[in-house]
Every structure is written in structure tokens, then in C-alpha cells.
C-alpha positions in Angstrom: -15.4 28.8 94.3 -16.1 31.2 97.1 -13.6 33.9 98.2 -14.4 34.2 101.8 -14.0 30.6 103.0 -11.9 27.6 102.1 -14.5 24.8 101.6 -12.0 22.1 101.9 -10.7 23.2 105.3 -14.2 23.8 106.7 -15.4 20.4 105.5 -13.0 18.7 107.8 -15.3 19.8 110.7 -18.5 18.5 109.1 -20.2 15.1 109.3 -21.7 15.5 105.9 -21.3 18.2 103.2 -24.2 20.2 101.9 -24.6 22.8 99.2 -27.0 25.4 97.8 -27.1 25.3 94.0 -29.0 27.9 91.9 -28.8 28.3 88.1 -30.6 29.6 85.1 -33.5 27.5 83.7 -35.8 27.5 80.6 -33.7 27.8 77.4 -30.6 28.5 79.4 -30.6 25.3 81.4 -27.4 23.3 80.7 -26.9 21.3 83.9 -23.3 22.6 84.1 -23.8 24.5 87.4 -25.5 21.4 89.0 -22.7 19.2 87.9 -19.9 21.5 88.9 -21.5 22.3 92.3 -22.0 18.6 92.9 -18.5 17.6 91.9 -17.0 20.2 94.2 -19.1 19.4 97.2 -18.8 15.6 96.7 -15.0 15.9 96.7 -14.9 17.9 100.0 -15.2 14.6 101.9 -15.0 12.2 99.0 -18.5 11.1 99.9 -22.2 11.7 99.1 -23.7 15.0 100.1 -27.0 16.8 100.5 -28.5 19.6 98.3 -29.7 21.8 101.1 -31.2 24.4 98.9 -32.1 24.6 95.2 -34.7 26.5 93.3 -38.3 25.5 92.9 -39.6 28.4 90.8 -37.0 31.0 91.8 -36.8 34.2 90.0 -39.7 34.9 87.5 -37.2 34.3 84.7 -36.4 30.9 86.1 -39.9 29.4 86.2 -39.1 25.9 84.9 -40.5 24.4 81.7 -42.4 21.2 82.1 -40.0 18.4 82.9 -37.1 20.6 83.9 -37.5 20.3 87.7 -37.4 16.6 87.4 -34.4 16.7 85.1 -32.6 18.9 87.6 -33.4 16.6 90.5 -31.9 13.6 88.8 -28.9 15.7 87.7 -28.2 16.2 91.4 -28.3 12.5 92.1 -26.1 11.8 89.1 -23.3 13.8 90.8 -23.7 11.9 94.1 -26.3 13.8 96.0 -28.3 11.8 98.7 -31.3 14.1 98.5 -32.7 17.4 97.1 -34.4 20.1 99.2 -36.1 23.2 97.7 -36.2 26.8 98.8 -38.9 27.0 99.7 -42.2 25.4 100.5 -44.4 28.3 99.5 -43.9 31.8 98.1 -43.8 34.3 101.0 -46.2 37.2 101.1 -43.9 40.0 102.3 -40.3 41.1 102.9 -37.1 40.6 100.9 -37.7 37.4 99.0 -41.4 37.9 98.1 -40.7 37.2 94.5 -38.2 34.3 95.0 -41.0 31.8 94.5 -41.3 28.4 96.2 -43.0 25.2 95.3 -46.4 26.8 95.9 -47.2 30.2 94.5 -48.7 33.0 96.7 -52.2 31.5 96.4 -51.0 28.3 98.3 -52.7 26.1 95.7 -51.4 23.2 93.7 -49.6 24.2 90.5 -47.4 22.7 87.8 -44.2 22.9 89.8 -45.8 21.4 92.9 -47.3 18.5 90.8 -43.9 17.8 89.2 -42.3 17.7 92.6 -44.8 15.1 93.7 -43.7 13.0 90.7 -40.0 13.4 91.8 -40.8 12.4 95.3 -42.8 9.3 94.2 -39.9 8.2 91.9 -37.2 8.9 94.5 -39.1 6.7 97.0 -39.4 3.9 94.5 -35.8 4.1 93.2 -34.0 4.8 96.4 -32.9 1.1 96.9 -31.1 1.3 93.5 -29.8 4.9 93.5 -28.6 5.3 97.1 -24.9 5.4 97.8 -24.0 6.4 94.3 -20.2 6.7 94.0 -17.9 8.0 91.3 -14.5 6.8 90.1 -13.2 9.7 87.9 -9.8 9.6 86.3 -9.5 13.3 85.8 -9.3 16.0 88.4 -9.3 19.8 88.4 -7.1 21.3 91.2 -8.6 24.5 92.6 -6.9 27.0 94.8 -8.7 29.5 97.1 -5.7 31.7 97.4 -5.4 32.1 93.6 -9.1 33.2 93.5 -8.4 35.9 96.1 -5.1 37.0 94.5 -6.7 37.3 91.0 -9.3 39.6 92.5 -6.5 41.9 93.4 -4.5 41.4 90.2 -7.2 40.9 87.6 -6.2 38.8 84.6 -7.1 41.6 82.2 -5.9 44.4 84.4 -2.5 45.5 85.8 -4.1 47.1 88.9 -6.5 45.9 91.5 -10.2 45.7 90.5 -12.8 43.5 89.1 -12.1 44.2 85.4 -12.4 41.4 82.9 -12.4 37.7 83.8 -11.6 36.2 87.1 -10.4 32.9 88.5 -13.8 31.3 88.5 -14.2 32.1 84.8 -11.0 30.1 84.0 -12.1 27.2 86.2 -15.5 27.1 84.4 -13.9 27.4 81.0 -12.0 24.2 81.7 -14.8 22.4 83.6 -17.6 23.3 81.1 -15.5 22.0 78.1 -15.0 18.6 79.9 -18.7 18.5 80.9 -20.0 19.1 77.4 -18.0 16.2 76.0 -19.0 13.9 78.9 -15.6 13.6 80.5 -16.3 13.6 84.3 -13.9 15.0 86.8 -13.3 15.5 90.5 -12.5 18.9 92.1 -9.5 18.6 94.3 -7.1 21.0 96.2 -3.5 21.0 97.1 -4.0 19.0 100.3 -6.1 16.3 98.6 -4.8 12.8 99.3 -3.9 10.1 96.7 -3.7 12.5 93.7 -1.6 9.8 92.0 -4.8 7.9 91.3 -5.8 10.4 88.7 -4.5 9.9 85.1 -4.7 13.7 84.5 -4.7 16.8 86.8 -5.7 20.2 85.4 -4.5 23.5 87.0 -6.7 26.4 85.9 -5.0 29.7 86.6 -3.3 28.5 89.8 -1.7 31.9 90.2 -0.5 31.4 93.8 1.1 28.1 94.8 3.6 27.3 97.5 6.6 25.3 96.6 5.3 22.2 98.4 2.4 21.7 96.0 4.5 22.5 93.0 7.1 19.9 94.0 4.3 17.4 94.6 2.9 18.1 91.1 6.4 17.7 89.6 6.7 14.3 91.3 3.2 13.4 90.1 4.2 14.0 86.5 7.5 12.3 86.8 5.8 9.2 88.0 3.6 9.0 84.9 0.8 11.4 85.4 -0.5 14.0 82.9 -0.3 17.6 84.1 -2.3 20.3 82.3 -2.0 24.0 83.2 -3.4 27.2 81.9 -1.9 30.7 81.9 -1.5 32.4 85.2 -0.2 29.2 86.9 2.7 29.1 89.5 3.5 32.8 89.2 3.5 33.8 92.9 3.9 32.2 96.2 1.3 31.8 98.9 1.9 35.4 100.1 1.3 36.6 96.5 5.0 37.5 96.1 6.1 36.8 92.5 8.7 34.1 92.2 12.1 35.6 91.0 12.9 32.9 88.4 11.5 31.5 85.2 7.7 31.1 85.2 6.0 28.8 85.8 8.0 28.4 89.0 9.5 24.9 89.5 7.2 23.6 86.8 8.9 25.2 83.8 11.2 22.2 83.6 8.2 19.9 83.7 6.5 21.8 80.9 9.7 22.2 78.9 8.9 25.9 78.4 8.9 29.3 80.0 7.7 32.8 79.3 8.9 36.3 80.1 6.2 38.4 78.6 2.4 38.5 78.4 -0.1 40.8 76.7 -3.7 41.3 75.6 -4.4 39.7 72.2 -5.6 41.8 69.3 -6.1 40.1 65.9 -4.2 37.0 67.1 -5.3 33.5 65.9 -3.9 30.1 66.8 -2.5 27.3 64.6 -2.8 23.6 65.0 -6.6 23.1 65.4 -8.9 21.1 63.2 -11.7 23.0 61.4 -10.5 26.5 61.9 -8.2 29.0 63.5 -9.5 30.1 66.9 -8.8 33.6 68.1 -6.8 34.2 71.2 -9.0 35.8 73.8 -8.6 38.0 76.9 -5.0 37.3 77.9 -2.0 35.6 76.3 1.4 34.5 77.6 4.3 34.4 75.1 5.6 30.9 75.6 9.2 30.0 74.7 9.9 26.3 74.1 12.8 24.8 76.1 12.4 21.3 74.8 8.6 21.2 74.5 6.7 20.4 71.4 4.8 23.4 70.0 1.2 22.2 69.6 -0.2 25.6 68.7 1.5 28.9 67.8 0.3 32.5 67.6 -0.5 33.8 64.2 0.5 37.5 64.3 3.2 39.5 62.7 4.9 40.2 66.0 4.0 37.2 68.1 4.4 34.4 65.6 7.7 33.2 67.2 5.9 32.3 70.4 3.9 29.2 71.3 0.4 29.2 72.6 0.1 25.5 73.6 3.0 23.2 74.3 3.5 19.5 75.2 6.5 18.0 76.9 7.5 14.5 78.1 8.8 14.7 81.6 10.4 11.5 82.8 7.4 9.0 82.8 4.7 11.6 82.4 3.6 14.4 80.1 2.9 18.0 80.7 0.7 20.4 78.6 0.6 24.2 79.0 -2.2 26.4 77.6 -1.0 30.0 77.2 -4.3 31.8 76.4 -8.1 31.5 76.3 -9.9 30.6 73.1 -13.3 29.4 72.0 -14.8 26.5 74.0 -15.3 24.3 70.9 -11.5 24.2 70.3 -10.7 23.7 74.0 -13.0 20.6 73.9 -11.0 19.4 70.9 -7.7 20.0 72.7 -8.7 18.3 75.9 -10.1 15.3 74.1 -6.7 14.9 72.4 -4.7 15.4 75.5 -6.8 13.0 77.6 -7.0 10.3 74.9 -3.2 10.3 74.9 -3.3 9.8 78.7 -5.7 6.9 78.4 -8.8 8.8 79.3 -11.7 8.7 76.8 -15.2 10.0 77.2 -17.5 7.2 78.4 -19.7 7.7 75.4 -19.6 9.5 72.1 -22.5 11.8 72.9 -21.9 15.4 73.6 -24.1 18.2 74.9 -27.2 18.5 75.0 -27.0 14.8 75.9 -25.1 14.6 79.2 -24.0 11.2 80.5 -23.0 10.6 84.2 -22.1 7.3 85.7 -21.0 5.5 88.8 -21.5 2.6 91.1 -24.4 2.3 93.6 -24.2 0.8 97.1 -24.8 -2.7 95.7 -21.8 -2.4 93.4 -23.9 -2.1 90.3 -22.9 0.3 87.5 -25.5 2.9 86.7 -25.5 5.5 83.9 -27.7 8.6 83.7 -28.7 10.0 80.3 -29.9 13.6 80.6 -31.4 15.6 77.8 -30.9 19.4 78.2 -32.8 20.4 75.1 -36.2 20.6 73.4 -35.2 18.1 70.8 -35.9 14.4 71.2 -32.7 12.4 71.4 -31.9 8.8 70.6 -28.5 7.4 71.7 -27.0 4.0 71.4 -25.2 2.0 74.0 -23.0 -1.0 73.2 -23.7 -2.9 76.4 -26.5 -5.0 77.7 -28.4 -3.2 80.3 -31.6 -3.0 82.3 -33.8 0.1 82.4 -34.2 1.7 85.8 -36.1 4.8 84.7 -37.1 6.2 81.3 -37.6 4.8 77.8 -35.1 2.4 76.4 -35.1 -0.6 74.1 -32.7 -3.2 75.4 -33.1 -5.3 72.3 -31.8 -2.5 70.1 -29.6 -1.1 72.9 -31.1 2.3 72.3 -32.0 5.1 74.7 -34.9 7.4 73.9 -35.1 10.9 75.5 -37.9 13.3 75.0 -37.5 17.0 75.7 -35.9 17.7 79.1 -36.0 14.0 79.9 -33.8 11.5 81.8 -33.1 7.8 81.5 -31.2 5.7 84.0 -29.9 2.2 83.1 -28.1 -0.5 85.0 -25.4 -2.5 83.3 -25.7 -6.3 83.5 -22.9 -7.9 85.5 
């Protein structure tokens, strides 16, 4: 999220949304930045979008391994992009971005990146009739808040005074998003004025520090009508003018979550109960949750804080509400989100997890397509239980098996 402009408001004045997406490559390529950027921009107008800029070679440390540029290009399409454009055609010979390299290097001759781009262009031309108009139908949404981003720059999560100390709003957003991404649960990125939020089976609020009463009341109604609401620490604490609400936190929603808190602190030597395979450490910031009818899913393990909850669950009318009071290791967050969403009727489309990323949707012809993306050096073989046809890549339909070499992609179409 960007602090200086509200994307959702600006998008109302655009015919089509576009984005610039830059990210690490080589051994650090995960696809998460591509997916998050795409999900955010796609949801601005609930339509396909254009990648107006992305890296060719980029910084010297980003020179892609063989196959990575192609993998990245298909990753954009898998989020709903209509096309991919690179910055820039050739590396420039003077001025500020001399070493921000384009498709061609400074010698203006063909190179590995240029040749791989030719492959991408050839495949896009061939596959456009099948891939165009690719739409998503996600059941989970993350609600973002531009005002919360700005407010938490003033009042840092790890600081009591203004400044850039510690983590910020975007860190919490990505903490949630990346956990979902790596277990192949796709989501939309929405905001407080998004329409038809009732279509989502679960809505997640990462650190929605500032929120006016209108959206809080709307989320309360969403939960009462059967939705699943998940919130992290620093949610519903202040109004749209960053004035702290003078009642129990989280404001309005404390009855929905069946808990409240009065104190918060920085964890030291605090672990959490209730997780399989270990006891994660509380990290960065923790709210001391007091149950007021909620089930305690996880409690703090500490001589002084053990009477407080870390994670709670509460049934509110026809829905359920979960509150996460602190940060902890991503592996355990994945475990928790899988549990929460399964109880809400949302399961990962496949059993695979990162480095195999799976993205799916419906093309303009109404055909279901699934992208398998391998973000690793290791060859991957995954099984699919459905009959399918191969659009791109290596697959054995008789064995219902997908084969992915290093940094490879496979696209299949399910039989109707």
C-alpha cells in the first residue's frame, strides 16, 4: 500500500488499472510481490489490469536466472493481468538509471534476457485466445486501509512516539498475505467502500488501526449474517481522525470478538500455547486479550502474562470472529489460517505449498484454468485429481500428474 494516494479512490477515474511491480529475483524470487501487487490492482476495478512496468534485468543483483523471466510473466497473467511491459527496451548509457538494465544490455546486442522475452512473446501470442479475460472468484478478502497506513507511520507499532521504528502497516498486511499465498489460498484485496463484501466467506483485517464507525458497523453486520471475521492486533483502536475511541477496544467489534483488552506491551521471552509442532514466540508487539465469552485458542506462556489470551474465537449470531493479538512465526500463522478458513468452508484448492504456487480462475470462454508455478531450483511433480487438458508445460493426463522443472510453469484446463 502507498501512503500518498488512495488507490481505490483514484481508480474510479480510470478506464483500466495499471501497476508497476518490482521484486527480488534469483534465489529470492518467491512470486509473492507479483501476486500481491496483482491482487491489489485487479480489485481496484474488479477487472483485468495491465502491468505497465516490471523489471527486465533491473539491478545487477536482480539479473534473472534462466527461466525466471518467463515464470514471472506467467505469474502476472495468473493474477489477472492482460499484458506485461518491461522497463525498459535497452539499458541507457548515461544519467540516473544507467545501471537499471533493460531487455538489452549497453551493447544493444541479443542476450539471454532478450531471447527469453522472445519466447514469452511467442507463447503469449499463441495462448492469448485461451488466457485472455482470466477472472478470479476468491472466497477470502483482506481489507486494507490507507488511513491506518498513515496513522501507523505516526504511531509506530513498536514505538510510543512518531517515527519509523520497527514494523509498519504494510509489514502486517504482508504477514497475513504471504501466509495465505504460500499455502495456496487466494484472496482479494478490498477496502471499506468495496461493494458486496457479503460474497466473501472470510474477511481479514490486518492492523486496521483507524476505522470509522460506519465500516465497523458494516463488519459487525457481515459477521452476524454468517461471515467469518479475522482481525489482528491494532484494529479498530482510533477513528478516521486518529482519535482513540474512549471505550473497550476493539471499538464496536469487541462484542463481535467476545473479548477486549486494556494493556499492550513488547514481548520478551513469551511463547504461545495451542499450536501443533511447537510453541511459537510472540514477536514485536502483543495485546493482552481478556475473554468476554470468547474461546481462548492460544494463551501467552509467561509468568506475568499467562492469564491473558493471544488468539481468541467467538461465535457471533450466525458468524464467527477470530482475533490475533500478536505476531509470530509465519509457519504457525499458516497453520492457524488454514484452521480458521477450513471451519469457514474455505480450503486450499490444492494440497501443495510453496515453492509450488497454484493460481486458478475462469477465462473469457468460461473454462477453468489452473497455473502451477515452481519457485525453486528443485524439480516438482504434483498430482491433480481431475481430468484436464494441457495448455502449457509438461503434464501426463493419464497419470493426472504435473511436472515442473526449475523455475517452470504449467497451465492446465479442466474438462467441462
